[in-house]
Structures are given as structure tokens and as C-alpha cells.
Residue, then its C-alpha position, 0 to 999 in steps of 0.5 A: x497417477x504418477x504422471x499427474x503427481x509429477x506434473x503437480x510437483x513441477x507446478x508446485x516448484x514453479x510456484x515456489x520459485x515465483x513466490x521466492x522471486x517476490x522476496x527479492x524485491x527487497x534487494x533488486x530494484x526495478x531498474x535492474x530487473x523489474x520482473x520481480x516487482x511484476x510478480x508481486x502483483x500476482x502474490x495472492x493467486x500464487x500463495x493460494x495455489x501454493x497452499x492448495x498444492x501443499x494441502x494436496x500433498x498432505x492428503x496424499x501422505x507424501x513426505x514432500x508436504x513437510x518440505x513445502x510446509x517448512x519452506x512456506x514459513x518464509x511467506x508468513x509475513x508476506x501473507x500478513x501484509x494482505x490478511x492479518x489478525x492482531x489482538x485488540x488493544x486498549x491503550x489510549x489513542x493520542x493521534x488519529x490519522x486518515x489517509x484517503x485517495x478521494x479521486x479528485x473529490x469525485x467532482x465535488x461529491x457532496x458526501x466527502x466533506x461531511x464524512x471527513x469532518x465526522x471523523x474528527x481526525x487529528x490529521x487527514x492526508x488525501x491523494x488525487x484531491x482537488x483540495x478546494x471543495x471544503x474548508x474545515x473550521x479548526x483545521x489548517x490546510x496545505x494544498x499545493x495543487x499537486x493532487x495532495x492535501x493535508x488537513x491538520x487540527x494542530x499547528x503546522x510548523x513547516x511543509x514542502x513538496x517532494x519535487x522530483x524536478x522531472x516533467x515526466x514524473x508526478x510529484x510523489x509526496x507532500x511533507x508537513x511537520x506538525x506539532x501535536x501535544x507539544x511534540x513535532x511529527x513529520x507527516x508525509x503524504x504519498x502518491x506514486x505515479x499511477x499506471x493509468x489503467x482502464x478496466x477495458x484494458x484488463x478485461x479478457x475475451x475469447x480472442x487469443x490475439x487480442x488478449x495477448x496484445x492487451x497483456x503486452x500493453x499492460x506490461x508496457x505500462x507497468x515496467x516504466x512506471x516501476x522504474x519511475x517509482x524507484x526514483x520517487x521512493x528514493x526521494x521519499x526515503x531521503x525525507x524519512x531518513x533526514x527527519x529529526x522527528x518521528x515519521x508517519x508515512x501514508x498514502x496511495x503507493x500504487x504498489x502492492x505488498x511485497x513489492x519493491x516500493x513496499x519494502x523500501x518505503x517501509x524500511x525501518x518503519x512499522x506497518x500499522x496494519x501488521x501491528x493493529x490490523x484485522x482481516x483484509x487490508x484491501x483498500x482499492x475496490x474498483x477491480x474484482x481482485x484483492x488489492x492493497x495499495x494504501x498504507x500507513x507506516x510510522x516510526x517505531x516510537x509510535x504504536x498503532x493501536x487500531x487500523x480500519x479500512x472503512x468499507x462503509x463509504x464508497x465515495x471513491x474507488x479507494x476506501x479510507x484507511x483510519x489509524x489511531x496511534x499511541x505515542x507511549x510506545x514502550 
């Protein structure tokens, strides 16, 4: 039994160090050491394992349980970025925003336009969107042909593409300054480089050699994409930091919480899910694994009063994320 407990103790320490590695994404960029960003993908499994082992030490009446419980407090916010329970808010909603990766409109899916119209949102920010299958009465549309579309019920003062000037890197964002109720807000629609995975690439079988080769191929796609994300994040941060207006930053980041992308894109902004979210923030449902890669961040002068991942509609491999803001943040 002592040997068994020793093995579990060593395993627990190993998981702890891996979890601590995910926190280093706030400081270490992928171009320096991409493996911390790789760890962020496994955060749900790591934290579940950590909690189970901590519970084992509690049941076993071991003093080390208190140490693991105390250290585990460092992961409260990282966990809340995946699963959160915020109190209900009764404030008046001033701005309703929807971010949705429509997967190129699913080739003209007939349910997409009616769904978007029915939401009566102030601003719709779409990714992987064809932008040509709908025209909404009362909405202005920006669709520069980069897979990004912004639809607004309000006056668009100006807009521009966030262009990396690099043929190997997709356009990561579309900016629009929009006047709502007499005040201008900067909306940024984000779509970072995808990993271009197919399900068969991730599906393991009984062949050890084949599985090992699949794992290597996955890593070969992940690492270069992380490095591209670092450059794209830098461009988007420049737009955020230079904004004379409150910012709402949304989109498909192709990155999970606790990643380099999450830490740096959310810097000095509020994660609407942490403020107003309830339950799971999982927004990508094509794989049988909890993945949150769609986000809504905002300046602190705005307050999210409701956050919803709408799982009632399966038009795309993403669910739309719907957020309402109050502009009277005290």
C-alpha cells in the first residue's frame, strides 16, 4: 500500500507541475517555449485528475491533502474560465452582442439567416462567414472577404482589416467603430489561424506506431500555429491599446482558456463569461471533449449582465455566444 501511495504522490506532484506550467502562458510566449501552450489544451483532464487525487488524500486522512488543497486555490480562476456560476443580474441591457463561427454559412444553410434575424442583436460578429447569403433590413454590413463579417443596427463610423502583411498568415481580425446611443465603441471580430484538424487525425486505434505518428503530426501542426497566433495577438493588442473608445473584443480564438492567446488578448479587459456566465462555456462541439474557443471580452467600463452559449441551434460546429452589456458600470 505504501508503494501505491508513493506512486500516486509522485503522479500528483507531476500533475501539479503541469498545471503550474499552464499559468506560465501569461509570461512565456510560444516562440520562446510553445510547450506551456500545449499544456493548456489538456487543462480539463489535468485539473480533474488533480481534484480526484486530492480527494483520495482527504479520504486517506493524509496531511499532504491540505497542502494540495491550498496549492489548488491557484487554479480557481483557471477553472472558472471553463465552468462558472455567476449570480443573476437585473440591470437594463444597453448592448446585445452575438459572436458566431458560422463555418462559411454551412454552404448557405437556410436556418442561419432566420436565426440571426430573430436575435435582434445590436451587433453580430461572425467568423468563417461567406457574408453573401443574407441582407438584413436595418443592418449595416462589413464583409471584406476575409471570412469575417460584422452586422450592426447602429451607425458604423469607420472600419478596417487587421492585416498581418504575411501570405502565410490569415487576416486575424476586423475592426469597426460603431456609435450606439450617442457613444462610440470599438468592436473587434477575431479569427486566429485554425489548426486544420480532421477527426481522423485525432482518432486513436490499437496500432501503437500509427498512434505515435498521429501524435507527432498533431504536434507538428500545433507548434507552428501557436507561433503564428503570437504574431496575430500582437497585432490585435495594438488595436485594443490604441483605441480611444471602449472595446468589445470577440470571436473564435482557436485557443482554449489559460493559453497564451487567452491571457494576452484578455489583458486589461473583462471576460464576459467570468462576469455573467453560468455553467459550461464550451462553444465548439464537433469533438467529444469540452472546448471553449469562442470569447467575448470588453473594456471595464462595460459590464456583462448575461452570457449564453446557445446550444439550441446546431447550424455550425460552433454554438453562438450571446452577451448583453450594461453601459452603466459603476
